[in-house]
Backbone bond lengths (Angstrom), bond angles and torsions (degrees), N, CA, C in turn:
res aa  C-N    CA-C-N  psi(-1)  N-CA   C-N-CA  omega(-1)  CA-C   N-CA-C  phi
1 M - - - 1.496 - - 1.519 105.57 -
2 Q 1.374 115.83 136.52 1.419 121.29 179.64 1.600 110.26 -126.54
3 L 1.317 111.31 155.70 1.554 119.20 166.96 1.461 105.85 -115.61
4 R 1.325 119.09 127.28 1.470 121.02 169.92 1.496 108.65 -128.60
5 R 1.327 112.91 141.52 1.452 122.53 179.63 1.498 108.42 -120.43
6 F 1.388 114.68 129.87 1.503 120.60 -175.33 1.527 108.72 -121.37
7 F 1.312 116.32 156.63 1.392 127.43 164.24 1.492 110.26 -115.89
8 V 1.349 119.29 125.53 1.380 123.64 -171.83 1.551 108.08 -114.89
9 S 1.303 119.13 130.96 1.489 122.89 178.93 1.534 107.36 -122.28
10 G 1.306 112.83 164.18 1.446 123.08 -179.83 1.490 107.91 122.93
11 R 1.346 115.20 -148.98 1.508 119.97 175.70 1.524 108.95 -91.94
12 V 1.420 111.48 86.60 1.398 114.60 -173.12 1.534 115.84 -129.20
13 Q 1.379 113.18 6.37 1.391 117.16 179.28 1.544 108.22 -119.85
14 G 1.269 115.45 138.98 1.490 120.47 179.33 1.500 115.97 74.98
15 V 1.379 113.87 18.41 1.537 114.42 -175.48 1.546 106.28 -132.93
16 G 1.300 122.49 15.60 1.447 126.38 -179.84 1.511 114.75 83.46
17 F 1.234 117.59 16.72 1.529 121.01 -178.14 1.525 112.41 -62.67
18 R 1.281 117.64 -40.12 1.472 118.91 -178.51 1.505 111.86 -65.76
19 N 1.414 117.49 -43.00 1.439 118.93 173.97 1.464 115.82 -63.70
20 F 1.358 114.58 -39.31 1.499 119.68 174.58 1.591 112.47 -61.06
21 T 1.330 115.10 -41.96 1.517 118.57 174.88 1.474 113.04 -61.66
22 R 1.324 115.81 -39.53 1.502 118.86 -177.62 1.497 107.60 -70.43
23 M 1.283 122.18 -39.99 1.421 122.25 179.16 1.542 110.03 -60.60
24 I 1.311 114.46 -46.09 1.523 117.51 -179.99 1.554 110.22 -59.28
25 C 1.445 114.11 -48.39 1.431 117.61 -176.38 1.632 112.98 -63.07
26 V 1.244 113.96 -38.49 1.521 119.26 179.58 1.458 106.82 -64.61
27 S 1.363 116.35 -46.84 1.535 116.56 -177.51 1.474 112.36 -64.67
28 L 1.353 118.30 -24.42 1.461 120.49 -178.50 1.502 113.11 -91.97
29 G 1.331 116.64 -7.41 1.468 121.32 -175.41 1.488 115.27 79.02
30 L 1.286 117.61 19.59 1.507 124.15 177.72 1.446 112.32 -82.01
31 T 1.333 120.96 151.25 1.485 124.42 173.79 1.538 105.14 -120.72
32 G 1.409 114.00 163.74 1.383 117.68 -177.79 1.492 113.65 141.65
33 F 1.337 118.49 -145.54 1.498 117.93 -179.97 1.604 108.54 -157.43
34 V 1.284 111.81 164.27 1.443 122.90 169.94 1.512 113.68 -134.42
35 K 1.237 122.34 137.66 1.455 124.33 -179.61 1.503 112.34 -151.23
36 N 1.386 116.11 148.47 1.472 122.19 173.32 1.568 109.22 -72.67
37 L 1.201 113.47 148.88 1.541 119.47 174.30 1.516 107.44 -112.13
38 P 1.364 116.11 157.27 1.516 116.92 -179.18 1.516 112.03 -66.79
39 N 1.360 118.14 -22.12 1.440 121.55 -175.22 1.564 110.89 -83.46
40 G 1.321 119.55 5.88 1.481 123.19 179.97 1.530 113.27 88.56
41 K 1.239 118.52 -1.94 1.460 121.57 173.55 1.507 108.17 -91.31
42 V 1.359 112.08 167.18 1.482 124.89 175.93 1.490 108.11 -113.64
43 E 1.270 121.24 136.07 1.431 124.94 173.43 1.564 104.92 -107.76
44 I 1.384 108.98 137.41 1.493 116.84 179.13 1.534 106.30 -133.82
45 A 1.329 117.13 138.14 1.457 124.53 172.00 1.436 107.82 -126.78
46 V 1.384 118.63 124.22 1.392 123.72 176.87 1.524 115.52 -125.40
47 E 1.246 113.42 148.91 1.562 119.84 -178.87 1.516 105.58 -125.92
48 G 1.343 112.58 134.68 1.491 116.96 178.16 1.555 108.98 166.89
49 S 1.296 114.78 -174.01 1.480 120.41 178.91 1.540 107.68 -70.77
50 P 1.316 116.13 159.78 1.450 121.50 178.06 1.573 109.88 -55.14
51 S 1.352 118.32 -43.09 1.464 121.73 -179.20 1.487 111.98 -66.62
52 Q 1.295 119.60 -38.15 1.512 122.77 176.72 1.512 110.09 -63.17
53 I 1.353 117.19 -39.84 1.482 119.48 -178.62 1.461 109.54 -72.51
54 E 1.276 119.03 -42.73 1.488 120.55 176.50 1.477 113.72 -59.30
55 N 1.350 117.16 -39.93 1.467 121.82 172.87 1.533 111.13 -60.55
56 F 1.332 117.36 -46.69 1.473 121.47 176.31 1.588 109.14 -55.57
57 M 1.224 113.99 -51.31 1.494 115.56 -179.12 1.481 114.91 -57.88
58 R 1.306 120.10 -35.95 1.496 123.04 173.28 1.523 111.28 -65.76
59 R 1.304 113.34 -42.78 1.455 114.64 -178.21 1.470 118.51 -71.56
60 I 1.380 114.10 -36.66 1.477 118.32 -176.74 1.515 111.33 -74.95
61 S 1.311 119.18 -20.05 1.476 120.71 -177.81 1.516 114.37 -83.00
62 V 1.295 116.52 -6.96 1.453 118.57 -177.84 1.504 111.73 -71.37
63 H 1.273 123.05 139.87 1.435 128.45 175.14 1.447 113.15 -79.93
64 F 1.402 117.87 134.81 1.466 119.62 -175.10 1.523 108.88 -125.44
65 S 1.280 111.72 155.24 1.395 122.57 -174.40 1.534 113.84 -77.06
66 R 1.338 116.27 -14.17 1.448 120.62 -178.97 1.480 115.29 -79.48
67 G 1.351 115.82 15.62 1.461 121.93 179.43 1.498 117.69 99.30
68 I 1.396 112.65 -9.15 1.472 118.17 177.56 1.534 107.10 -76.94
69 S 1.276 115.06 137.59 1.482 120.10 174.80 1.514 107.42 -146.69
70 V 1.346 120.62 106.93 1.444 123.88 174.63 1.544 112.36 -86.21
71 E 1.291 116.95 108.90 1.443 119.98 -175.95 1.548 109.07 -87.86
72 K 1.298 115.83 -39.01 1.379 121.63 -178.31 1.594 116.29 -140.97
73 L 1.348 120.17 132.74 1.379 119.27 177.79 1.536 103.00 -123.36
74 E 1.368 116.90 108.23 1.386 126.23 -171.41 1.495 110.02 -107.59
75 T 1.356 117.70 121.55 1.446 121.37 176.79 1.550 108.64 -80.14
76 A 1.368 114.24 120.12 1.402 123.94 -178.80 1.499 115.08 -95.43
77 E 1.395 115.45 -27.13 1.403 122.13 179.58 1.522 113.66 -155.98
78 S 1.219 122.10 142.02 1.534 122.92 -178.69 1.581 103.62 -150.46
79 R 1.408 113.75 120.24 1.399 115.32 178.75 1.512 109.24 -154.25
80 E 1.290 114.56 153.40 1.486 124.64 176.61 1.612 107.61 -70.44
81 I 1.250 117.69 138.37 1.459 122.25 171.75 1.560 111.84 -127.35
82 E 1.254 118.74 148.66 1.423 118.93 178.29 1.511 112.05 -84.23
83 R 1.332 119.13 -27.98 1.414 123.28 -179.17 1.515 108.74 -151.46
84 R 1.331 117.09 159.45 1.418 121.36 -175.85 1.600 108.84 -68.75
85 E 1.315 114.18 144.37 1.460 120.78 177.70 1.529 107.65 -97.55
86 F 1.301 120.36 -16.51 1.508 123.41 -173.26 1.551 103.88 -123.11
87 A 1.304 112.45 138.82 1.548 120.00 -178.94 1.478 109.66 -82.26
88 S 1.330 121.79 -28.80 1.454 125.37 -177.74 1.548 110.92 -146.77
89 F 1.277 114.85 -166.00 1.503 117.13 179.29 1.639 101.73 -116.83
90 A 1.344 112.17 126.90 1.515 115.37 -172.35 1.573 107.64 -125.46
91 I 1.276 113.54 151.48 1.440 123.90 172.10 1.556 103.96 -98.38
92 L 1.381 113.83 118.46 1.476 120.37 -178.13 1.517 106.40 -99.29
93 A 1.395 116.84 151.69 1.401 124.19 178.00 1.521 110.54 -71.85
């Protein structure tokens, strides 16, 4: 089990990106959170197996016509965990 934290830049605020992220994470069985940052980036923390997280990274980086555009997905933290720290996947304010 792993915990990874990302910073996402691009057109990711005000375009439904947090809801899109939650939908992907719930469908993959990941737990964690997504939240907007004051600097225009979005922070995402996910917990799951390495293959679940790799699948998430592939899906989140795709460009969408709804105005979402991920320019950069930067890994801020990656570590092994023995058990999940989050019970579900949440959108934080």
